[in-house]
Backbone as XML, in Angstrom:
<?xml version="1.0"?>
<chain id="A" units="angstrom">
  <residue number="1" name="MET">
    <atom name="N" x="112.747" y="120.914" z="77.198"/>
    <atom name="CA" x="112.485" y="120.355" z="78.437"/>
    <atom name="C" x="111.615" y="119.225" z="78.441"/>
  </residue>
  <residue number="2" name="ALA">
    <atom name="N" x="112.127" y="117.798" z="78.584"/>
    <atom name="CA" x="111.149" y="116.489" z="78.672"/>
    <atom name="C" x="110.788" y="116.332" z="79.945"/>
  </residue>
  <residue number="3" name="THR">
    <atom name="N" x="109.613" y="116.124" z="80.211"/>
    <atom name="CA" x="109.074" y="115.675" z="81.501"/>
    <atom name="C" x="108.164" y="114.196" z="81.392"/>
  </residue>
  <residue number="4" name="ALA">
    <atom name="N" x="108.478" y="113.543" z="82.389"/>
    <atom name="CA" x="107.690" y="112.134" z="82.597"/>
    <atom name="C" x="106.798" y="112.391" z="83.704"/>
  </residue>
  <residue number="5" name="THR">
    <atom name="N" x="105.534" y="112.069" z="83.524"/>
    <atom name="CA" x="104.582" y="112.096" z="84.485"/>
    <atom name="C" x="103.746" y="110.929" z="84.704"/>
  </residue>
  <residue number="6" name="TRP">
    <atom name="N" x="103.363" y="110.407" z="85.815"/>
    <atom name="CA" x="102.397" y="109.380" z="86.112"/>
    <atom name="C" x="101.593" y="109.759" z="87.219"/>
  </residue>
  <residue number="7" name="ASN">
    <atom name="N" x="100.304" y="109.525" z="87.315"/>
    <atom name="CA" x="99.400" y="109.683" z="88.277"/>
    <atom name="C" x="99.423" y="111.185" z="88.797"/>
  </residue>
  <residue number="8" name="GLY">
    <atom name="N" x="99.659" y="112.107" z="87.911"/>
    <atom name="CA" x="99.833" y="113.755" z="88.399"/>
    <atom name="C" x="101.179" y="114.061" z="88.981"/>
  </residue>
  <residue number="9" name="GLN">
    <atom name="N" x="102.151" y="113.060" z="88.998"/>
    <atom name="CA" x="103.542" y="113.281" z="89.661"/>
    <atom name="C" x="104.671" y="113.306" z="88.725"/>
  </residue>
  <residue number="10" name="VAL">
    <atom name="N" x="105.442" y="114.267" z="88.705"/>
    <atom name="CA" x="106.564" y="114.400" z="87.907"/>
    <atom name="C" x="107.582" y="113.452" z="88.391"/>
  </residue>
  <residue number="11" name="ILE">
    <atom name="N" x="107.727" y="112.473" z="87.514"/>
    <atom name="CA" x="108.907" y="111.396" z="87.794"/>
    <atom name="C" x="110.278" y="111.749" z="87.386"/>
  </residue>
  <residue number="12" name="ALA">
    <atom name="N" x="110.318" y="112.477" z="86.355"/>
    <atom name="CA" x="111.667" y="112.884" z="85.701"/>
    <atom name="C" x="111.556" y="114.211" z="84.896"/>
  </residue>
  <residue number="13" name="GLU">
    <atom name="N" x="112.299" y="115.052" z="84.772"/>
    <atom name="CA" x="112.442" y="116.380" z="84.041"/>
    <atom name="C" x="113.856" y="116.490" z="83.770"/>
  </residue>
  <residue number="14" name="SER">
    <atom name="N" x="114.265" y="116.808" z="82.307"/>
    <atom name="CA" x="115.467" y="117.277" z="82.080"/>
    <atom name="C" x="115.399" y="117.909" z="80.543"/>
  </residue>
  <residue number="15" name="ASP">
    <atom name="N" x="116.381" y="118.740" z="80.265"/>
    <atom name="CA" x="116.636" y="119.233" z="78.900"/>
    <atom name="C" x="117.772" y="118.532" z="78.303"/>
  </residue>
  <residue number="16" name="ALA">
    <atom name="N" x="118.272" y="117.462" z="78.844"/>
    <atom name="CA" x="119.139" y="116.593" z="78.284"/>
    <atom name="C" x="119.050" y="115.326" z="78.158"/>
  </residue>
  <residue number="17" name="THR">
    <atom name="N" x="117.810" y="114.968" z="77.569"/>
    <atom name="CA" x="117.308" y="113.657" z="77.409"/>
    <atom name="C" x="118.062" y="113.127" z="75.908"/>
  </residue>
  <residue number="18" name="ILE">
    <atom name="N" x="118.172" y="111.875" z="75.907"/>
    <atom name="CA" x="118.761" y="111.493" z="74.496"/>
    <atom name="C" x="117.577" y="110.666" z="74.025"/>
  </residue>
  <residue number="19" name="VAL">
    <atom name="N" x="117.015" y="110.906" z="72.664"/>
    <atom name="CA" x="116.283" y="110.045" z="72.185"/>
    <atom name="C" x="116.524" y="108.896" z="71.270"/>
  </residue>
  <residue number="20" name="VAL">
    <atom name="N" x="116.133" y="107.898" z="71.490"/>
    <atom name="CA" x="116.406" y="106.606" z="70.812"/>
    <atom name="C" x="115.381" y="105.802" z="70.270"/>
  </residue>
  <residue number="21" name="GLU">
    <atom name="N" x="114.992" y="105.514" z="69.193"/>
    <atom name="CA" x="113.710" y="104.896" z="68.813"/>
    <atom name="C" x="112.576" y="105.611" z="69.354"/>
  </residue>
  <residue number="22" name="GLY">
    <atom name="N" x="112.433" y="106.803" z="69.279"/>
    <atom name="CA" x="111.247" y="107.666" z="69.739"/>
    <atom name="C" x="111.111" y="107.748" z="71.255"/>
  </residue>
  <residue number="23" name="ASN">
    <atom name="N" x="112.088" y="107.057" z="71.939"/>
    <atom name="CA" x="111.939" y="107.174" z="73.388"/>
    <atom name="C" x="112.758" y="108.174" z="73.996"/>
  </residue>
  <residue number="24" name="HIS">
    <atom name="N" x="112.442" y="108.920" z="74.781"/>
    <atom name="CA" x="113.329" y="109.979" z="75.658"/>
    <atom name="C" x="113.972" y="109.237" z="76.806"/>
  </residue>
  <residue number="25" name="TYR">
    <atom name="N" x="115.340" y="109.056" z="76.773"/>
    <atom name="CA" x="116.017" y="108.606" z="77.782"/>
    <atom name="C" x="116.690" y="109.718" z="78.687"/>
  </residue>
  <residue number="26" name="PHE">
    <atom name="N" x="116.257" y="109.573" z="80.083"/>
    <atom name="CA" x="116.429" y="110.965" z="80.924"/>
    <atom name="C" x="117.843" y="110.564" z="81.602"/>
  </residue>
  <residue number="27" name="PRO">
    <atom name="N" x="118.646" y="111.577" z="81.926"/>
    <atom name="CA" x="119.830" y="111.276" z="82.732"/>
    <atom name="C" x="119.402" y="110.796" z="84.237"/>
  </residue>
  <residue number="28" name="PRO">
    <atom name="N" x="120.181" y="110.019" z="84.757"/>
    <atom name="CA" x="119.972" y="109.240" z="85.968"/>
    <atom name="C" x="119.535" y="110.224" z="86.981"/>
  </residue>
  <residue number="29" name="GLN">
    <atom name="N" x="120.267" y="111.431" z="87.204"/>
    <atom name="CA" x="120.342" y="112.254" z="88.167"/>
    <atom name="C" x="118.851" y="113.086" z="88.054"/>
  </residue>
  <residue number="30" name="SER">
    <atom name="N" x="118.263" y="112.974" z="86.840"/>
    <atom name="CA" x="116.911" y="114.002" z="86.769"/>
    <atom name="C" x="115.671" y="112.968" z="87.019"/>
  </residue>
  <residue number="31" name="VAL">
    <atom name="N" x="115.870" y="111.766" z="87.633"/>
    <atom name="CA" x="114.709" y="110.942" z="87.925"/>
    <atom name="C" x="114.578" y="110.881" z="89.498"/>
  </residue>
  <residue number="32" name="SER">
    <atom name="N" x="113.237" y="111.060" z="89.800"/>
    <atom name="CA" x="113.018" y="111.138" z="91.202"/>
    <atom name="C" x="113.168" y="109.740" z="91.832"/>
  </residue>
  <residue number="33" name="ARG">
    <atom name="N" x="114.169" y="109.683" z="92.609"/>
    <atom name="CA" x="114.464" y="108.328" z="93.263"/>
    <atom name="C" x="113.225" y="107.766" z="94.297"/>
  </residue>
  <residue number="34" name="GLU">
    <atom name="N" x="112.608" y="108.823" z="94.586"/>
    <atom name="CA" x="111.331" y="108.407" z="95.612"/>
    <atom name="C" x="110.280" y="107.813" z="94.821"/>
  </residue>
  <residue number="35" name="ASN">
    <atom name="N" x="110.369" y="107.843" z="93.674"/>
    <atom name="CA" x="109.297" y="107.410" z="92.774"/>
    <atom name="C" x="109.626" y="106.116" z="91.947"/>
  </residue>
  <residue number="36" name="VAL">
    <atom name="N" x="110.826" y="105.748" z="92.185"/>
    <atom name="CA" x="111.250" y="104.446" z="91.185"/>
    <atom name="C" x="111.771" y="103.666" z="92.469"/>
  </residue>
  <residue number="37" name="SER">
    <atom name="N" x="111.523" y="102.085" z="91.937"/>
    <atom name="CA" x="112.137" y="101.043" z="92.807"/>
    <atom name="C" x="112.541" y="99.988" z="91.923"/>
  </residue>
  <residue number="38" name="PRO">
    <atom name="N" x="113.784" y="99.462" z="92.205"/>
    <atom name="CA" x="114.083" y="98.458" z="91.203"/>
    <atom name="C" x="113.286" y="97.187" z="90.870"/>
  </residue>
  <residue number="39" name="SER">
    <atom name="N" x="113.284" y="96.521" z="89.980"/>
    <atom name="CA" x="112.369" y="95.556" z="89.608"/>
    <atom name="C" x="113.211" y="94.294" z="89.253"/>
  </residue>
  <residue number="40" name="ASP">
    <atom name="N" x="112.696" y="93.097" z="89.354"/>
    <atom name="CA" x="113.417" y="91.953" z="88.850"/>
    <atom name="C" x="113.429" y="91.900" z="87.313"/>
  </residue>
  <residue number="41" name="ALA">
    <atom name="N" x="112.657" y="92.329" z="86.753"/>
    <atom name="CA" x="112.392" y="92.320" z="85.306"/>
    <atom name="C" x="113.724" y="92.712" z="84.638"/>
  </residue>
  <residue number="42" name="SER">
    <atom name="N" x="113.777" y="92.124" z="83.421"/>
    <atom name="CA" x="114.799" y="92.409" z="82.370"/>
    <atom name="C" x="114.284" y="92.028" z="80.939"/>
  </residue>
  <residue number="43" name="SER">
    <atom name="N" x="114.886" y="92.623" z="79.926"/>
    <atom name="CA" x="114.767" y="92.316" z="78.752"/>
    <atom name="C" x="115.960" y="92.403" z="77.815"/>
  </residue>
  <residue number="44" name="VAL">
    <atom name="N" x="115.832" y="91.852" z="76.632"/>
    <atom name="CA" x="117.182" y="91.993" z="75.658"/>
    <atom name="C" x="116.885" y="92.866" z="74.448"/>
  </residue>
  <residue number="45" name="CYS">
    <atom name="N" x="117.611" y="93.754" z="74.034"/>
    <atom name="CA" x="117.413" y="94.319" z="72.724"/>
    <atom name="C" x="118.791" y="93.824" z="72.028"/>
  </residue>
  <residue number="46" name="PRO">
    <atom name="N" x="118.530" y="93.519" z="70.732"/>
    <atom name="CA" x="119.723" y="92.864" z="69.942"/>
    <atom name="C" x="120.837" y="93.902" z="69.930"/>
  </residue>
  <residue number="47" name="TRP">
    <atom name="N" x="120.539" y="95.148" z="69.589"/>
    <atom name="CA" x="121.497" y="96.087" z="69.474"/>
    <atom name="C" x="121.980" y="96.954" z="70.815"/>
  </residue>
  <residue number="48" name="LYS">
    <atom name="N" x="121.011" y="97.152" z="71.730"/>
    <atom name="CA" x="121.299" y="97.909" z="72.939"/>
    <atom name="C" x="121.763" y="97.025" z="74.036"/>
  </residue>
  <residue number="49" name="GLY">
    <atom name="N" x="121.415" y="95.826" z="74.103"/>
    <atom name="CA" x="121.810" y="94.959" z="75.149"/>
    <atom name="C" x="120.611" y="94.514" z="76.234"/>
  </residue>
  <residue number="50" name="THR">
    <atom name="N" x="120.892" y="94.079" z="77.387"/>
    <atom name="CA" x="120.213" y="93.867" z="78.437"/>
    <atom name="C" x="119.730" y="94.955" z="79.203"/>
  </residue>
  <residue number="51" name="ALA">
    <atom name="N" x="118.391" y="95.280" z="79.357"/>
    <atom name="CA" x="117.672" y="96.301" z="79.982"/>
    <atom name="C" x="117.139" y="95.790" z="81.521"/>
  </residue>
  <residue number="52" name="SER">
    <atom name="N" x="117.296" y="96.591" z="82.320"/>
    <atom name="CA" x="116.792" y="96.371" z="83.709"/>
    <atom name="C" x="115.594" y="97.481" z="84.032"/>
  </residue>
  <residue number="53" name="TYR">
    <atom name="N" x="114.808" y="97.153" z="84.786"/>
    <atom name="CA" x="113.537" y="97.795" z="84.916"/>
    <atom name="C" x="113.405" y="98.451" z="86.438"/>
  </residue>
  <residue number="54" name="TYR">
    <atom name="N" x="112.580" y="99.309" z="86.386"/>
    <atom name="CA" x="112.193" y="100.136" z="87.692"/>
    <atom name="C" x="110.684" y="99.972" z="87.834"/>
  </residue>
  <residue number="55" name="ASP">
    <atom name="N" x="110.120" y="99.668" z="89.032"/>
    <atom name="CA" x="108.607" y="100.043" z="89.068"/>
    <atom name="C" x="108.455" y="101.627" z="89.390"/>
  </residue>
  <residue number="56" name="VAL">
    <atom name="N" x="107.361" y="102.068" z="88.733"/>
    <atom name="CA" x="107.186" y="103.523" z="89.187"/>
    <atom name="C" x="105.982" y="103.514" z="90.223"/>
  </residue>
  <residue number="57" name="ILE">
    <atom name="N" x="106.222" y="104.344" z="91.353"/>
    <atom name="CA" x="105.483" y="104.348" z="92.556"/>
    <atom name="C" x="104.952" y="105.877" z="92.673"/>
  </residue>
  <residue number="58" name="VAL">
    <atom name="N" x="103.621" y="106.151" z="92.790"/>
    <atom name="CA" x="103.208" y="107.467" z="93.283"/>
    <atom name="C" x="102.012" y="107.140" z="94.231"/>
  </residue>
  <residue number="59" name="ASP">
    <atom name="N" x="102.192" y="107.815" z="95.355"/>
    <atom name="CA" x="101.247" y="107.746" z="96.531"/>
    <atom name="C" x="100.768" y="106.276" z="96.704"/>
  </residue>
  <residue number="60" name="GLY">
    <atom name="N" x="101.810" y="105.366" z="96.810"/>
    <atom name="CA" x="101.407" y="104.140" z="96.931"/>
    <atom name="C" x="101.012" y="103.241" z="95.866"/>
  </residue>
  <residue number="61" name="ASP">
    <atom name="N" x="100.496" y="103.896" z="94.717"/>
    <atom name="CA" x="100.224" y="103.183" z="93.429"/>
    <atom name="C" x="101.550" y="102.643" z="92.684"/>
  </residue>
  <residue number="62" name="VAL">
    <atom name="N" x="101.407" y="101.283" z="92.373"/>
    <atom name="CA" x="102.730" y="100.920" z="91.675"/>
    <atom name="C" x="102.256" y="100.412" z="90.088"/>
  </residue>
  <residue number="63" name="ASN">
    <atom name="N" x="103.143" y="100.915" z="89.235"/>
    <atom name="CA" x="103.171" y="100.739" z="87.795"/>
    <atom name="C" x="104.342" y="99.922" z="87.676"/>
  </residue>
  <residue number="64" name="PRO">
    <atom name="N" x="104.185" y="98.518" z="87.727"/>
    <atom name="CA" x="105.245" y="97.621" z="87.602"/>
    <atom name="C" x="105.991" y="97.785" z="86.164"/>
  </residue>
  <residue number="65" name="GLY">
    <atom name="N" x="107.466" y="97.828" z="86.164"/>
    <atom name="CA" x="108.288" y="97.751" z="85.081"/>
    <atom name="C" x="108.041" y="98.808" z="84.187"/>
  </residue>
  <residue number="66" name="ALA">
    <atom name="N" x="107.428" y="99.976" z="84.682"/>
    <atom name="CA" x="107.154" y="101.286" z="83.853"/>
    <atom name="C" x="108.498" y="102.099" z="83.498"/>
  </residue>
  <residue number="67" name="ALA">
    <atom name="N" x="109.579" y="101.709" z="83.757"/>
    <atom name="CA" x="110.708" y="102.622" z="83.650"/>
    <atom name="C" x="111.856" y="101.531" z="83.158"/>
  </residue>
  <residue number="68" name="TRP">
    <atom name="N" x="112.723" y="101.747" z="82.198"/>
    <atom name="CA" x="114.035" y="100.859" z="81.939"/>
    <atom name="C" x="115.168" y="101.601" z="81.661"/>
  </residue>
  <residue number="69" name="TYR">
    <atom name="N" x="116.323" y="100.903" z="81.917"/>
    <atom name="CA" x="117.661" y="101.424" z="81.504"/>
    <atom name="C" x="118.422" y="100.410" z="81.265"/>
  </residue>
  <residue number="70" name="TYR">
    <atom name="N" x="119.666" y="100.720" z="80.603"/>
    <atom name="CA" x="120.738" y="99.758" z="80.362"/>
    <atom name="C" x="121.966" y="100.030" z="81.077"/>
  </residue>
  <residue number="71" name="PRO">
    <atom name="N" x="122.063" y="99.289" z="82.234"/>
    <atom name="CA" x="123.381" y="99.528" z="83.070"/>
    <atom name="C" x="124.470" y="99.094" z="82.493"/>
  </residue>
  <residue number="72" name="ASP">
    <atom name="N" x="124.610" y="98.201" z="81.447"/>
    <atom name="CA" x="125.849" y="97.889" z="80.650"/>
    <atom name="C" x="125.456" y="97.607" z="79.159"/>
  </residue>
  <residue number="73" name="PRO">
    <atom name="N" x="125.097" y="98.769" z="78.573"/>
    <atom name="CA" x="124.743" y="98.483" z="77.240"/>
    <atom name="C" x="125.873" y="98.146" z="76.207"/>
  </residue>
  <residue number="74" name="LYS">
    <atom name="N" x="125.368" y="97.664" z="75.129"/>
    <atom name="CA" x="126.246" y="97.304" z="73.980"/>
    <atom name="C" x="126.913" y="98.726" z="73.434"/>
  </residue>
  <residue number="75" name="SER">
    <atom name="N" x="128.205" y="98.560" z="72.685"/>
    <atom name="CA" x="128.791" y="99.714" z="72.439"/>
    <atom name="C" x="127.904" y="100.713" z="71.559"/>
  </residue>
  <residue number="76" name="ALA">
    <atom name="N" x="126.999" y="100.153" z="70.615"/>
    <atom name="CA" x="126.358" y="100.867" z="69.810"/>
    <atom name="C" x="125.425" y="101.948" z="70.584"/>
  </residue>
  <residue number="77" name="ALA">
    <atom name="N" x="125.005" y="101.442" z="71.844"/>
    <atom name="CA" x="123.915" y="102.349" z="72.672"/>
    <atom name="C" x="124.870" y="102.877" z="73.873"/>
  </residue>
  <residue number="78" name="SER">
    <atom name="N" x="126.188" y="103.040" z="73.928"/>
    <atom name="CA" x="126.696" y="103.445" z="74.960"/>
    <atom name="C" x="126.500" y="104.803" z="75.675"/>
  </residue>
  <residue number="79" name="GLU">
    <atom name="N" x="125.815" y="105.651" z="74.659"/>
    <atom name="CA" x="125.500" y="106.966" z="75.051"/>
    <atom name="C" x="124.361" y="106.928" z="76.096"/>
  </residue>
  <residue number="80" name="ILE">
    <atom name="N" x="123.576" y="105.835" z="76.272"/>
    <atom name="CA" x="122.434" y="105.822" z="77.047"/>
    <atom name="C" x="122.709" y="104.930" z="78.306"/>
  </residue>
  <residue number="81" name="LYS">
    <atom name="N" x="123.864" y="104.627" z="78.617"/>
    <atom name="CA" x="124.326" y="103.935" z="79.860"/>
    <atom name="C" x="123.682" y="104.530" z="81.069"/>
  </residue>
  <residue number="82" name="GLY">
    <atom name="N" x="122.833" y="103.905" z="81.597"/>
    <atom name="CA" x="122.208" y="104.246" z="82.816"/>
    <atom name="C" x="120.987" y="105.355" z="82.816"/>
  </residue>
  <residue number="83" name="TYR">
    <atom name="N" x="120.944" y="105.782" z="81.667"/>
    <atom name="CA" x="119.726" y="106.710" z="81.457"/>
    <atom name="C" x="118.415" y="106.028" z="81.384"/>
  </residue>
  <residue number="84" name="VAL">
    <atom name="N" x="117.385" y="106.633" z="81.714"/>
    <atom name="CA" x="116.069" y="105.825" z="82.117"/>
    <atom name="C" x="114.912" y="106.333" z="81.252"/>
  </residue>
  <residue number="85" name="ALA">
    <atom name="N" x="114.119" y="105.455" z="80.572"/>
    <atom name="CA" x="113.008" y="105.674" z="79.808"/>
    <atom name="C" x="111.819" y="105.046" z="80.296"/>
  </residue>
  <residue number="86" name="PHE">
    <atom name="N" x="110.807" y="105.616" z="79.968"/>
    <atom name="CA" x="109.378" y="105.294" z="80.582"/>
    <atom name="C" x="108.297" y="104.804" z="79.430"/>
  </residue>
  <residue number="87" name="TRP">
    <atom name="N" x="107.540" y="103.928" z="79.941"/>
    <atom name="CA" x="106.460" y="103.495" z="79.172"/>
    <atom name="C" x="105.231" y="103.136" z="80.031"/>
  </residue>
  <residue number="88" name="ARG">
    <atom name="N" x="104.292" y="102.184" z="79.666"/>
    <atom name="CA" x="103.171" y="101.794" z="80.510"/>
    <atom name="C" x="102.380" y="102.908" z="81.156"/>
  </residue>
  <residue number="89" name="GLY">
    <atom name="N" x="101.906" y="103.687" z="80.428"/>
    <atom name="CA" x="101.145" y="104.868" z="80.987"/>
    <atom name="C" x="101.867" y="106.234" z="81.542"/>
  </residue>
  <residue number="90" name="VAL">
    <atom name="N" x="103.311" y="105.945" z="81.617"/>
    <atom name="CA" x="103.874" y="107.236" z="82.030"/>
    <atom name="C" x="103.984" y="108.063" z="80.782"/>
  </residue>
  <residue number="91" name="ARG">
    <atom name="N" x="103.486" y="109.347" z="81.041"/>
    <atom name="CA" x="103.339" y="110.346" z="80.018"/>
    <atom name="C" x="104.689" y="111.171" z="79.717"/>
  </residue>
  <residue number="92" name="VAL">
    <atom name="N" x="105.324" y="111.115" z="78.623"/>
    <atom name="CA" x="106.465" y="111.733" z="78.360"/>
    <atom name="C" x="106.100" y="112.993" z="77.464"/>
  </residue>
  <residue number="93" name="SER">
    <atom name="N" x="106.271" y="114.033" z="77.859"/>
    <atom name="CA" x="106.124" y="115.318" z="77.107"/>
    <atom name="C" x="107.378" y="116.211" z="76.843"/>
  </residue>
  <residue number="94" name="SER">
    <atom name="N" x="107.517" y="116.729" z="75.682"/>
    <atom name="CA" x="108.568" y="117.660" z="75.352"/>
    <atom name="C" x="108.443" y="118.923" z="74.705"/>
  </residue>
</chain>
């Protein structure tokens, strides 16, 4: 079971994460929608494609761009389509 936590709040929890480049990608349905909000940020990975971001929010505190996902990944990364990964202080334990 992998768990993503920020500011003492569980943001995501799943026993079906996919690990890519050391990051746990959580199934979309395992992410607490009340703790994420779409961000305008994006970035490009040469082999995965264009990532979109979420801000992580706990008790009014915002961690900008602390979660990312690939809504339309390149074929090499198709298994993580829509799956969510975390960084910027979000603790992921497994």
